MARVEXTOR-497105 format. One record per residue (C-alpha): residue in three letters; x, y, z. Coordinates in steps of 0.02 Angstrom, whole numbers. Example, Ala and Ser with C-alpha at 12.3 -4.5 7.8 and 13.67 -1.06 7.14 Angstrom:
2
PT     r       px       py       pz
PT   ALA      615     -225      390
PT   SER      684      -53      357
END
This chain:
157
PT     r       px       py       pz
PT   MET      134     1418      945
PT   ALA       51     1433     1104
PT   VAL       34     1280     1216
PT   TRP     -101     1220     1335
PT   THR      -55     1242     1525
PT   ALA     -151     1137     1650
PT   MET     -197     1261     1796
PT   ASP     -221     1246     1984
PT   ASP     -398     1257     2048
PT   LEU     -426     1425     2137
PT   THR     -538     1440     2287
PT   ALA     -612     1596     2360
PT   GLY     -481     1696     2446
PT   ASP     -335     1637     2339
PT   LEU     -227     1771     2265
PT   VAL     -213     1761     2067
PT   LYS      -30     1773     2034
PT   GLU       67     1835     1875
PT   ALA       98     1643     1829
PT   ASP      -93     1612     1839
PT   MET     -134     1766     1721
PT   ASP       11     1697     1597
PT   ALA      -73     1525     1595
PT   ILE     -243     1603     1560
PT   ARG     -167     1711     1420
PT   GLY      -81     1559     1349
PT   ASN     -234     1446     1353
PT   ILE     -335     1581     1258
PT   GLU     -197     1596     1129
PT   TYR     -202     1406     1118
PT   LEU     -387     1402     1079
PT   HIS     -362     1534      937
PT   GLU     -218     1445      870
PT   PRO     -248     1250      893
PT   ASN     -118     1123      881
PT   THR     -122     1054      711
PT   ALA      -22      949      589
PT   THR      -51      934      404
PT   ILE       25      857      238
PT   ALA       -8      872       56
PT   HIS       91      728      -20
PT   ASP      113      695     -211
PT   ASN      219      539     -238
PT   SER      230      551     -430
PT   ALA      177      366     -426
PT   ASP       29      260     -364
PT   TYR       39      166     -199
PT   SER      -18       -8     -212
PT   THR      -44     -167      -85
PT   THR     -117     -333      -91
PT   SER      -91     -360       89
PT   VAL     -250     -430      190
PT   SER     -178     -344      345
PT   TYR     -181     -147      364
PT   VAL      -10      -87      304
PT   ASP       63       86      306
PT   VAL       38      184      139
PT   ASP      204      270      167
PT   ALA      266      275      341
PT   THR      392      412      287
PT   ASN      291      527      181
PT   VAL      103      503      241
PT   THR      130      517      418
PT   LEU       97      662      541
PT   ALA      185      716      698
PT   LEU       79      796      826
PT   THR      114      834     1014
PT   THR      -52      837     1107
PT   TYR      -87      913     1275
PT   GLY     -226      784     1331
PT   GLY     -374      841     1218
PT   PRO     -449      727     1081
PT   ILE     -394      745      900
PT   LEU     -488      754      739
PT   ILE     -397      660      605
PT   MET     -448      683      408
PT   ALA     -380      617      245
PT   THR     -428      637       75
PT   PHE     -358      541      -74
PT   SER     -402      447     -241
PT   ALA     -407      259     -235
PT   ALA     -446      128     -366
PT   ASN     -473      -61     -343
PT   THR     -517     -223     -420
PT   THR     -534     -304     -245
PT   LEU     -686     -371     -172
PT   ALA     -651     -306       -8
PT   TRP     -539     -163       50
PT   GLY     -515      -41      194
PT   PHE     -433      111      259
PT   GLN     -386      167      439
PT   PHE     -269      280      537
PT   ASP     -133      208      651
PT   VAL     -109      326      801
PT   GLY       31      256      906
PT   GLY      -14       74      863
PT   VAL     -204       96      891
PT   ALA     -322       76      741
PT   VAL     -436      231      727
PT   GLY     -573      273      599
PT   THR     -568       99      514
PT   GLN     -681       95      357
PT   THR     -705      -63      241
PT   ALA     -808      -79       88
PT   LEU     -860     -213      -36
PT   SER     -828     -162     -213
PT   GLY     -771     -247     -382
PT   ASP     -744      -98     -495
PT   SER     -580      -26     -553
PT   ASP     -647      163     -557
PT   THR     -553      289     -465
PT   ASN     -650      359     -318
PT   LEU     -614      506     -194
PT   VAL     -600      438      -17
PT   THR     -632      548      131
PT   LEU     -578      468      302
PT   VAL     -616      543      463
PT   ALA     -589      490      642
PT   TYR     -598      569      818
PT   TYR     -484      488      947
PT   LYS     -415      536     1119
PT   PRO     -246      469     1148
PT   ALA     -150      515     1305
PT   ALA      -46      685     1317
PT   GLY      122      670     1217
PT   ALA      202      647     1055
PT   GLN       83      559      928
PT   THR      127      481      764
PT   ILE      -17      465      645
PT   LYS      -13      355      488
PT   LEU     -136      321      355
PT   GLN     -151      121      321
PT   TYR     -247       16      197
PT   LYS     -281     -156      147
PT   ALA     -348     -270        3
PT   ASP     -418     -434      -13
PT   GLY     -248     -519      -49
PT   THR     -276     -564     -226
PT   ASN     -315     -403     -311
PT   ALA     -219     -246     -286
PT   LEU     -278      -87     -192
PT   ALA     -213       72     -257
PT   ILE     -199      250     -199
PT   ARG     -180      368     -345
PT   CYS      -39      475     -313
PT   SER       29      524     -477
PT   GLY      -19      702     -498
PT   GLU     -155      686     -363
PT   LEU     -122      734     -180
PT   ILE     -146      632      -21
PT   ASN     -209      770       98
PT   MET     -205      725      286
PT   SER     -224      834      439
PT   ALA     -246      821      630
PT   ILE     -307      952      759
PT   GLU     -315      936      937
PT   ILE     -491     1002      994
END
């Protein structure tokens, strides 16, 4: 995979060196093949929580690892969820920062397709991105993962 290279500012009269051309070529290749991470996870069983605070859905299997070069990242997840709670929510955790938090009020136990999208600009370096959820503490919130996939992706843009 190509990597993004920060380049020196050139001024009139500077000579373009081979290293400059290599950096330009590498940056063009990077733009054509962006930095991405993706998972499609089938747990063969549903995930469930009654926590009133955001908790990881699955810190081992529903986690993305992405090394960024200083650009913003677009994070997306789709999955099926069912609840009997009055208040529930989903968010991404990017290195301890809550991103893309969405909450809703509901009371049905129907299974619904959820799409969560967030834009975030972390510092350059290794990023750990986790999907999190919460319920109202009395009733369970379930992510359906028995025969259904949790799809999650991140791309540095």
